[in-house]
N, CA, C and O atoms as CSV, one atom per row, in Angstrom:
chain,resi,resn,atom,element,x,y,z
A,1,MET,N,N,-0.459,-67.784,-11.150
A,1,MET,CA,C,-0.623,-67.117,-9.883
A,1,MET,C,C,-1.019,-68.156,-8.835
A,1,MET,O,O,-1.844,-69.027,-9.112
A,2,SER,N,N,-0.445,-68.074,-7.644
A,2,SER,CA,C,-0.733,-69.060,-6.611
A,2,SER,C,C,-1.520,-68.478,-5.440
A,2,SER,O,O,-1.631,-69.119,-4.395
A,3,THR,N,N,-2.058,-67.296,-5.596
A,3,THR,CA,C,-2.833,-66.666,-4.544
A,3,THR,C,C,-4.240,-67.248,-4.516
A,3,THR,O,O,-4.881,-67.336,-5.564
A,4,PRO,N,N,-4.745,-67.653,-3.332
A,4,PRO,CA,C,-6.113,-68.157,-3.272
A,4,PRO,C,C,-7.122,-67.044,-3.550
A,4,PRO,O,O,-6.826,-65.861,-3.383
A,5,VAL,N,N,-8.313,-67.445,-3.975
A,5,VAL,CA,C,-9.395,-66.500,-4.239
A,5,VAL,C,C,-10.555,-66.840,-3.316
A,5,VAL,O,O,-10.896,-68.009,-3.137
A,6,TYR,N,N,-11.162,-65.803,-2.729
A,6,TYR,CA,C,-12.347,-65.973,-1.891
A,6,TYR,C,C,-13.519,-65.267,-2.558
A,6,TYR,O,O,-13.398,-64.114,-2.971
A,7,LEU,N,N,-14.648,-65.954,-2.662
A,7,LEU,CA,C,-15.885,-65.374,-3.175
A,7,LEU,C,C,-16.905,-65.388,-2.050
A,7,LEU,O,O,-17.333,-66.455,-1.610
A,8,GLY,N,N,-17.297,-64.210,-1.585
A,8,GLY,CA,C,-18.268,-64.164,-0.492
A,8,GLY,C,C,-18.599,-62.749,-0.073
A,8,GLY,O,O,-18.302,-61.789,-0.783
A,9,ASP,N,N,-19.220,-62.632,1.093
A,9,ASP,CA,C,-19.672,-61.335,1.579
A,9,ASP,C,C,-18.492,-60.407,1.863
A,9,ASP,O,O,-17.366,-60.860,2.070
A,10,GLU,N,N,-18.765,-59.109,1.869
A,10,GLU,CA,C,-17.711,-58.108,1.985
A,10,GLU,C,C,-16.976,-58.150,3.326
A,10,GLU,O,O,-15.771,-57.903,3.373
A,11,VAL,N,N,-17.677,-58.455,4.405
A,11,VAL,CA,C,-17.031,-58.491,5.723
A,11,VAL,C,C,-16.032,-59.640,5.790
A,11,VAL,O,O,-14.891,-59.448,6.209
A,12,SER,N,N,-16.449,-60.820,5.383
A,12,SER,CA,C,-15.531,-61.965,5.369
A,12,SER,C,C,-14.407,-61.734,4.375
A,12,SER,O,O,-13.262,-62.111,4.624
A,13,ALA,N,N,-14.737,-61.111,3.244
A,13,ALA,CA,C,-13.734,-60.836,2.219
A,13,ALA,C,C,-12.614,-59.964,2.770
A,13,ALA,O,O,-11.453,-60.139,2.399
A,14,ALA,N,N,-12.950,-59.025,3.652
A,14,ALA,CA,C,-11.926,-58.168,4.251
A,14,ALA,C,C,-10.918,-59.007,5.035
A,14,ALA,O,O,-9.715,-58.751,4.973
A,15,GLY,N,N,-11.397,-59.996,5.765
A,15,GLY,CA,C,-10.494,-60.883,6.507
A,15,GLY,C,C,-9.633,-61.723,5.591
A,15,GLY,O,O,-8.433,-61.868,5.823
A,16,TYR,N,N,-10.229,-62.275,4.557
A,16,TYR,CA,C,-9.463,-63.072,3.597
A,16,TYR,C,C,-8.435,-62.202,2.865
A,16,TYR,O,O,-7.328,-62.654,2.571
A,17,ARG,N,N,-8.807,-60.964,2.576
A,17,ARG,CA,C,-7.872,-60.038,1.923
A,17,ARG,C,C,-6.659,-59.794,2.825
A,17,ARG,O,O,-5.525,-59.768,2.347
A,18,LEU,N,N,-6.895,-59.614,4.126
A,18,LEU,CA,C,-5.792,-59.431,5.070
A,18,LEU,C,C,-4.879,-60.658,5.131
A,18,LEU,O,O,-3.687,-60.546,5.415
A,19,ALA,N,N,-5.455,-61.822,4.862
A,19,ALA,CA,C,-4.672,-63.060,4.853
A,19,ALA,C,C,-3.949,-63.271,3.528
A,19,ALA,O,O,-3.212,-64.246,3.378
A,20,GLY,N,N,-4.147,-62.371,2.563
A,20,GLY,CA,C,-3.424,-62.449,1.303
A,20,GLY,C,C,-4.199,-62.993,0.125
A,20,GLY,O,O,-3.633,-63.179,-0.952
A,21,ALA,N,N,-5.478,-63.252,0.305
A,21,ALA,CA,C,-6.283,-63.794,-0.792
A,21,ALA,C,C,-6.816,-62.673,-1.685
A,21,ALA,O,O,-7.019,-61.543,-1.240
A,22,LEU,N,N,-7.036,-63.016,-2.952
A,22,LEU,CA,C,-7.804,-62.142,-3.834
A,22,LEU,C,C,-9.261,-62.351,-3.450
A,22,LEU,O,O,-9.663,-63.480,-3.167
A,23,VAL,N,N,-10.048,-61.305,-3.434
A,23,VAL,CA,C,-11.435,-61.457,-3.017
A,23,VAL,C,C,-12.378,-60.813,-4.015
A,23,VAL,O,O,-12.023,-59.875,-4.729
A,24,ARG,N,N,-13.587,-61.345,-4.042
A,24,ARG,CA,C,-14.650,-60.776,-4.855
A,24,ARG,C,C,-15.967,-61.021,-4.140
A,24,ARG,O,O,-16.204,-62.112,-3.621
A,25,SER,N,N,-16.809,-60.026,-4.113
A,25,SER,CA,C,-18.145,-60.136,-3.530
A,25,SER,C,C,-19.161,-59.952,-4.649
A,25,SER,O,O,-19.613,-58.837,-4.909
A,26,PRO,N,N,-19.521,-61.056,-5.313
A,26,PRO,CA,C,-20.423,-60.936,-6.465
A,26,PRO,C,C,-21.829,-60.525,-6.057
A,26,PRO,O,O,-22.321,-60.916,-4.999
A,27,GLN,N,N,-22.463,-59.741,-6.900
A,27,GLN,CA,C,-23.861,-59.359,-6.718
A,27,GLN,C,C,-24.740,-60.535,-7.149
A,27,GLN,O,O,-24.275,-61.458,-7.818
A,28,ALA,N,N,-25.992,-60.489,-6.762
A,28,ALA,CA,C,-26.942,-61.538,-7.151
A,28,ALA,C,C,-26.961,-61.672,-8.674
A,28,ALA,O,O,-27.084,-60.681,-9.395
A,29,GLY,N,N,-26.840,-62.888,-9.142
A,29,GLY,CA,C,-26.834,-63.157,-10.578
A,29,GLY,C,C,-25.442,-63.204,-11.188
A,29,GLY,O,O,-25.283,-63.646,-12.326
A,30,GLU,N,N,-24.440,-62.762,-10.459
A,30,GLU,CA,C,-23.055,-62.755,-10.958
A,30,GLU,C,C,-22.212,-63.883,-10.379
A,30,GLU,O,O,-21.015,-63.959,-10.654
A,31,GLU,N,N,-22.810,-64.751,-9.590
A,31,GLU,CA,C,-22.047,-65.779,-8.875
A,31,GLU,C,C,-21.332,-66.762,-9.802
A,31,GLU,O,O,-20.167,-67.091,-9.580
A,32,THR,N,N,-22.029,-67.232,-10.842
A,32,THR,CA,C,-21.424,-68.208,-11.753
A,32,THR,C,C,-20.260,-67.593,-12.516
A,32,THR,O,O,-19.231,-68.243,-12.702
A,33,ALA,N,N,-20.407,-66.354,-12.959
A,33,ALA,CA,C,-19.311,-65.659,-13.653
A,33,ALA,C,C,-18.138,-65.429,-12.715
A,33,ALA,O,O,-16.984,-65.541,-13.131
A,34,ALA,N,N,-18.413,-65.110,-11.459
A,34,ALA,CA,C,-17.340,-64.906,-10.485
A,34,ALA,C,C,-16.582,-66.207,-10.241
A,34,ALA,O,O,-15.361,-66.196,-10.087
A,35,LEU,N,N,-17.302,-67.324,-10.205
A,35,LEU,CA,C,-16.639,-68.618,-10.025
A,35,LEU,C,C,-15.727,-68.924,-11.213
A,35,LEU,O,O,-14.602,-69.386,-11.024
A,36,ALA,N,N,-16.196,-68.673,-12.423
A,36,ALA,CA,C,-15.369,-68.899,-13.612
A,36,ALA,C,C,-14.131,-68.012,-13.578
A,36,ALA,O,O,-13.034,-68.465,-13.906
A,37,TRP,N,N,-14.299,-66.753,-13.185
A,37,TRP,CA,C,-13.166,-65.822,-13.053
A,37,TRP,C,C,-12.154,-66.357,-12.046
A,37,TRP,O,O,-10.952,-66.359,-12.313
A,38,ALA,N,N,-12.631,-66.804,-10.901
A,38,ALA,CA,C,-11.746,-67.300,-9.843
A,38,ALA,C,C,-11.012,-68.572,-10.268
A,38,ALA,O,O,-9.817,-68.717,-10.008
A,39,ARG,N,N,-11.719,-69.485,-10.917
A,39,ARG,CA,C,-11.097,-70.747,-11.341
A,39,ARG,C,C,-9.998,-70.519,-12.371
A,39,ARG,O,O,-9.052,-71.303,-12.453
A,40,ALA,N,N,-10.116,-69.454,-13.155
A,40,ALA,CA,C,-9.101,-69.154,-14.175
A,40,ALA,C,C,-7.860,-68.505,-13.567
A,40,ALA,O,O,-6.830,-68.423,-14.235
A,41,ARG,N,N,-7.930,-68.042,-12.322
A,41,ARG,CA,C,-6.837,-67.274,-11.737
A,41,ARG,C,C,-6.137,-67.907,-10.558
A,41,ARG,O,O,-5.089,-67.408,-10.149
A,42,SER,N,N,-6.655,-68.974,-9.992
A,42,SER,CA,C,-6.081,-69.469,-8.752
A,42,SER,C,C,-6.154,-70.985,-8.641
A,42,SER,O,O,-7.069,-71.606,-9.182
A,43,PRO,N,N,-5.189,-71.588,-7.938
A,43,PRO,CA,C,-5.246,-73.024,-7.708
A,43,PRO,C,C,-6.171,-73.389,-6.544
A,43,PRO,O,O,-6.475,-74.565,-6.342
A,44,LEU,N,N,-6.626,-72.373,-5.767
A,44,LEU,CA,C,-7.523,-72.603,-4.637
A,44,LEU,C,C,-8.614,-71.537,-4.643
A,44,LEU,O,O,-8.329,-70.340,-4.587
A,45,VAL,N,N,-9.867,-71.986,-4.712
A,45,VAL,CA,C,-11.010,-71.076,-4.720
A,45,VAL,C,C,-11.882,-71.421,-3.521
A,45,VAL,O,O,-12.351,-72.551,-3.390
A,46,LEU,N,N,-12.095,-70.446,-2.650
A,46,LEU,CA,C,-12.947,-70.601,-1.482
A,46,LEU,C,C,-14.243,-69.853,-1.762
A,46,LEU,O,O,-14.227,-68.660,-2.061
A,47,VAL,N,N,-15.358,-70.556,-1.664
A,47,VAL,CA,C,-16.662,-69.987,-1.997
A,47,VAL,C,C,-17.543,-70.047,-0.755
A,47,VAL,O,O,-17.712,-71.115,-0.167
A,48,SER,N,N,-18.107,-68.908,-0.351
A,48,SER,CA,C,-19.007,-68.922,0.803
A,48,SER,C,C,-20.268,-69.702,0.441
A,48,SER,O,O,-20.626,-69.816,-0.731
A,49,ALA,N,N,-20.935,-70.236,1.466
A,49,ALA,CA,C,-22.153,-71.012,1.228
A,49,ALA,C,C,-23.217,-70.165,0.548
A,49,ALA,O,O,-23.977,-70.675,-0.276
A,50,ALA,N,N,-23.285,-68.876,0.879
A,50,ALA,CA,C,-24.289,-67.996,0.271
A,50,ALA,C,C,-24.018,-67.812,-1.223
A,50,ALA,O,O,-24.950,-67.845,-2.026
A,51,VAL,N,N,-22.769,-67.622,-1.598
A,51,VAL,CA,C,-22.436,-67.478,-3.015
A,51,VAL,C,C,-22.660,-68.804,-3.732
A,51,VAL,O,O,-23.163,-68.822,-4.855
A,52,ALA,N,N,-22.292,-69.910,-3.097
A,52,ALA,CA,C,-22.486,-71.225,-3.708
A,52,ALA,C,C,-23.960,-71.481,-3.999
A,52,ALA,O,O,-24.296,-72.122,-4.994
A,53,ALA,N,N,-24.838,-70.981,-3.135
A,53,ALA,CA,C,-26.277,-71.165,-3.343
A,53,ALA,C,C,-26.764,-70.438,-4.596
A,53,ALA,O,O,-27.784,-70.818,-5.172
A,54,GLY,N,N,-26.050,-69.403,-5.022
A,54,GLY,CA,C,-26.443,-68.654,-6.208
A,54,GLY,C,C,-25.815,-69.140,-7.497
A,54,GLY,O,O,-26.129,-68.629,-8.572
A,55,ILE,N,N,-24.929,-70.124,-7.403
A,55,ILE,CA,C,-24.258,-70.666,-8.586
A,55,ILE,C,C,-25.123,-71.791,-9.153
A,55,ILE,O,O,-25.690,-72.582,-8.399
A,56,GLY,N,N,-25.220,-71.858,-10.460
A,56,GLY,CA,C,-25.977,-72.922,-11.102
A,56,GLY,C,C,-25.485,-74.289,-10.656
A,56,GLY,O,O,-24.284,-74.497,-10.481
A,57,ALA,N,N,-26.415,-75.222,-10.473
A,57,ALA,CA,C,-26.067,-76.547,-9.960
A,57,ALA,C,C,-25.014,-77.244,-10.821
A,57,ALA,O,O,-24.083,-77.847,-10.287
A,58,GLY,N,N,-25.150,-77.167,-12.129
A,58,GLY,CA,C,-24.194,-77.823,-13.024
A,58,GLY,C,C,-22.808,-77.221,-12.919
A,58,GLY,O,O,-21.816,-77.947,-12.858
A,59,ALA,N,N,-22.733,-75.898,-12.898
A,59,ALA,CA,C,-21.435,-75.219,-12.802
A,59,ALA,C,C,-20.769,-75.515,-11.472
A,59,ALA,O,O,-19.558,-75.732,-11.420
A,60,LEU,N,N,-21.542,-75.526,-10.397
A,60,LEU,CA,C,-20.968,-75.805,-9.076
A,60,LEU,C,C,-20.502,-77.249,-8.990
A,60,LEU,O,O,-19.417,-77.521,-8.477
A,61,ARG,N,N,-21.303,-78.166,-9.483
A,61,ARG,CA,C,-20.931,-79.588,-9.459
A,61,ARG,C,C,-19.648,-79.818,-10.252
A,61,ARG,O,O,-18.768,-80.556,-9.807
A,62,THR,N,N,-19.535,-79.195,-11.418
A,62,THR,CA,C,-18.333,-79.326,-12.243
A,62,THR,C,C,-17.110,-78.769,-11.519
A,62,THR,O,O,-16.045,-79.387,-11.527
A,63,ALA,N,N,-17.262,-77.610,-10.897
A,63,ALA,CA,C,-16.137,-76.985,-10.191
A,63,ALA,C,C,-15.690,-77.814,-9.000
A,63,ALA,O,O,-14.491,-77.964,-8.768
A,64,LEU,N,N,-16.633,-78.352,-8.246
A,64,LEU,CA,C,-16.279,-79.152,-7.067
A,64,LEU,C,C,-15.649,-80.487,-7.448
A,64,LEU,O,O,-14.820,-81.013,-6.704
A,65,ALA,N,N,-16.029,-81.036,-8.589
A,65,ALA,CA,C,-15.503,-82.333,-9.021
A,65,ALA,C,C,-14.153,-82.232,-9.717
A,65,ALA,O,O,-13.428,-83.223,-9.811
A,66,ALA,N,N,-13.809,-81.047,-10.205
A,66,ALA,CA,C,-12.556,-80.875,-10.949
A,66,ALA,C,C,-11.349,-81.078,-10.030
A,66,ALA,O,O,-11.380,-80.725,-8.851
A,67,LEU,N,N,-10.296,-81.650,-10.593
A,67,LEU,CA,C,-9.066,-81.847,-9.829
A,67,LEU,C,C,-8.321,-80.537,-9.614
A,67,LEU,O,O,-7.648,-80.361,-8.599
A,68,ALA,N,N,-8.439,-79.634,-10.551
A,68,ALA,CA,C,-7.770,-78.335,-10.422
A,68,ALA,C,C,-8.607,-77.292,-11.116
A,68,ALA,O,O,-9.133,-77.558,-12.197
A,69,PRO,N,N,-8.749,-76.151,-10.559
A,69,PRO,CA,C,-8.306,-75.769,-9.230
A,69,PRO,C,C,-9.215,-76.381,-8.161
A,69,PRO,O,O,-10.348,-76.773,-8.439
A,70,LEU,N,N,-8.700,-76.454,-6.950
A,70,LEU,CA,C,-9.471,-76.958,-5.820
A,70,LEU,C,C,-10.503,-75.906,-5.437
A,70,LEU,O,O,-10.153,-74.756,-5.168
A,71,VAL,N,N,-11.764,-76.293,-5.412
A,71,VAL,CA,C,-12.856,-75.387,-5.046
A,71,VAL,C,C,-13.506,-75.930,-3.778
A,71,VAL,O,O,-13.937,-77.083,-3.733
A,72,LEU,N,N,-13.570,-75.091,-2.754
A,72,LEU,CA,C,-14.151,-75.491,-1.477
A,72,LEU,C,C,-15.260,-74.530,-1.079
A,72,LEU,O,O,-15.152,-73.324,-1.299
A,73,ILE,N,N,-16.318,-75.062,-0.498
A,73,ILE,CA,C,-17.384,-74.225,0.051
A,73,ILE,C,C,-17.079,-74.033,1.526
A,73,ILE,O,O,-16.876,-75.000,2.260
A,74,VAL,N,N,-17.049,-72.775,1.956
A,74,VAL,CA,C,-16.734,-72.450,3.349
A,74,VAL,C,C,-17.950,-71.801,4.007
A,74,VAL,O,O,-18.782,-71.209,3.320
A,75,PRO,N,N,-18.058,-71.909,5.337
A,75,PRO,CA,C,-19.201,-71.282,6.021
A,75,PRO,C,C,-19.191,-69.778,5.826
A,75,PRO,O,O,-18.135,-69.163,5.678
A,76,GLU,N,N,-20.379,-69.195,5.827
A,76,GLU,CA,C,-20.472,-67.749,5.724
A,76,GLU,C,C,-20.528,-67.145,7.125
A,76,GLU,O,O,-20.814,-67.839,8.101
A,77,LEU,N,N,-20.260,-65.885,7.208
A,77,LEU,CA,C,-20.181,-65.186,8.485
A,77,LEU,C,C,-21.477,-65.264,9.284
A,77,LEU,O,O,-21.445,-65.530,10.486
A,78,HIS,N,N,-22.596,-65.040,8.646
A,78,HIS,CA,C,-23.867,-64.981,9.344
A,78,HIS,C,C,-24.555,-66.332,9.468
A,78,HIS,O,O,-25.529,-66.455,10.210
A,79,GLY,N,N,-24.084,-67.329,8.774
A,79,GLY,CA,C,-24.648,-68.666,8.856
A,79,GLY,C,C,-26.072,-68.785,8.346
A,79,GLY,O,O,-26.798,-69.696,8.746
A,80,GLU,N,N,-26.485,-67.873,7.463
A,80,GLU,CA,C,-27.847,-67.902,6.941
A,80,GLU,C,C,-28.065,-69.045,5.956
A,80,GLU,O,O,-29.177,-69.561,5.837
A,81,VAL,N,N,-27.014,-69.438,5.256
A,81,VAL,CA,C,-27.110,-70.547,4.302
A,81,VAL,C,C,-26.271,-71.691,4.857
A,81,VAL,O,O,-25.055,-71.553,4.984
A,82,PRO,N,N,-26.899,-72.817,5.190
A,82,PRO,CA,C,-26.135,-73.928,5.762
A,82,PRO,C,C,-25.224,-74.583,4.726
A,82,PRO,O,O,-25.500,-74.553,3.527
A,83,LEU,N,N,-24.145,-75.171,5.207
A,83,LEU,CA,C,-23.260,-75.938,4.335
A,83,LEU,C,C,-23.967,-77.214,3.910
A,83,LEU,O,O,-24.814,-77.721,4.647
A,84,PRO,N,N,-23.638,-77.744,2.738
A,84,PRO,CA,C,-24.245,-79.012,2.314
A,84,PRO,C,C,-23.864,-80.125,3.291
A,84,PRO,O,O,-22.739,-80.169,3.789
A,85,ASP,N,N,-24.811,-81.021,3.558
A,85,ASP,CA,C,-24.551,-82.145,4.455
A,85,ASP,C,C,-23.928,-83.275,3.643
A,85,ASP,O,O,-24.633,-84.081,3.035
A,86,LEU,N,N,-22.611,-83.321,3.640
A,86,LEU,CA,C,-21.886,-84.297,2.827
A,86,LEU,C,C,-22.165,-85.721,3.274
A,86,LEU,O,O,-22.310,-86.610,2.435
A,87,ALA,N,N,-22.243,-85.958,4.582
A,87,ALA,CA,C,-22.488,-87.312,5.079
A,87,ALA,C,C,-23.840,-87.833,4.600
A,87,ALA,O,O,-23.943,-88.981,4.168
A,88,ALA,N,N,-24.876,-87.001,4.674
A,88,ALA,CA,C,-26.207,-87.422,4.222
A,88,ALA,C,C,-26.199,-87.700,2.720
A,88,ALA,O,O,-26.819,-88.654,2.251
A,89,ARG,N,N,-25.488,-86.853,1.975
A,89,ARG,CA,C,-25.416,-87.059,0.524
A,89,ARG,C,C,-24.736,-88.389,0.188
A,89,ARG,O,O,-25.196,-89.125,-0.685
A,90,LEU,N,N,-23.650,-88.687,0.880
A,90,LEU,CA,C,-22.949,-89.951,0.626
A,90,LEU,C,C,-23.809,-91.147,1.014
A,90,LEU,O,O,-23.848,-92.135,0.281
A,91,ARG,N,N,-24.503,-91.080,2.155
A,91,ARG,CA,C,-25.373,-92.184,2.555
A,91,ARG,C,C,-26.461,-92.415,1.507
A,91,ARG,O,O,-26.770,-93.561,1.181
A,92,ALA,N,N,-27.041,-91.346,0.980
A,92,ALA,CA,C,-28.083,-91.478,-0.043
A,92,ALA,C,C,-27.517,-92.086,-1.320
A,92,ALA,O,O,-28.159,-92.932,-1.943
A,93,GLN,N,N,-26.310,-91.657,-1.717
A,93,GLN,CA,C,-25.709,-92.191,-2.943
A,93,GLN,C,C,-25.342,-93.666,-2.792
A,93,GLN,O,O,-25.359,-94.412,-3.771
A,94,LEU,N,N,-25.013,-94.085,-1.579
A,94,LEU,CA,C,-24.657,-95.469,-1.344
A,94,LEU,C,C,-25.880,-96.339,-1.092
A,94,LEU,O,O,-25.758,-97.552,-0.922
A,95,GLY,N,N,-27.069,-95.720,-1.068
A,95,GLY,CA,C,-28.294,-96.474,-0.858
A,95,GLY,C,C,-28.562,-96.818,0.587
A,95,GLY,O,O,-29.360,-97.712,0.869
A,96,LEU,N,N,-27.913,-96.127,1.515
A,96,LEU,CA,C,-28.113,-96.405,2.926
A,96,LEU,C,C,-29.306,-95.645,3.495
A,96,LEU,O,O,-29.771,-95.950,4.593
A,97,GLU,N,N,-29.803,-94.660,2.755
A,97,GLU,CA,C,-30.985,-93.893,3.155
A,97,GLU,C,C,-31.931,-93.799,1.965
A,97,GLU,O,O,-31.513,-93.843,0.808
A,98,ALA,N,N,-33.180,-93.671,2.271
A,98,ALA,CA,C,-34.160,-93.540,1.181
A,98,ALA,C,C,-34.345,-92.103,0.800
A,98,ALA,O,O,-35.131,-91.799,-0.098
């Protein structure tokens, strides 16, 4: 199946559904299982920042590092959970920041 999957809040999910994506709005505690479900069904998985915050660190790191399927964290509608600061993370990994 080549349909993208969106994991996030119900309001945003409605928009993604209109765009042709499969959507799921996992309840608290179901985020990691929802990510596994999505990765098994689609070559592109879009995860809201709020859902990503509920996924175990190891599972999220593995999903983001995998070559397939592509897993991306997208902003959430309300902006309550900020996106990870990739630039700061890279600077820290390169030893440019303490």
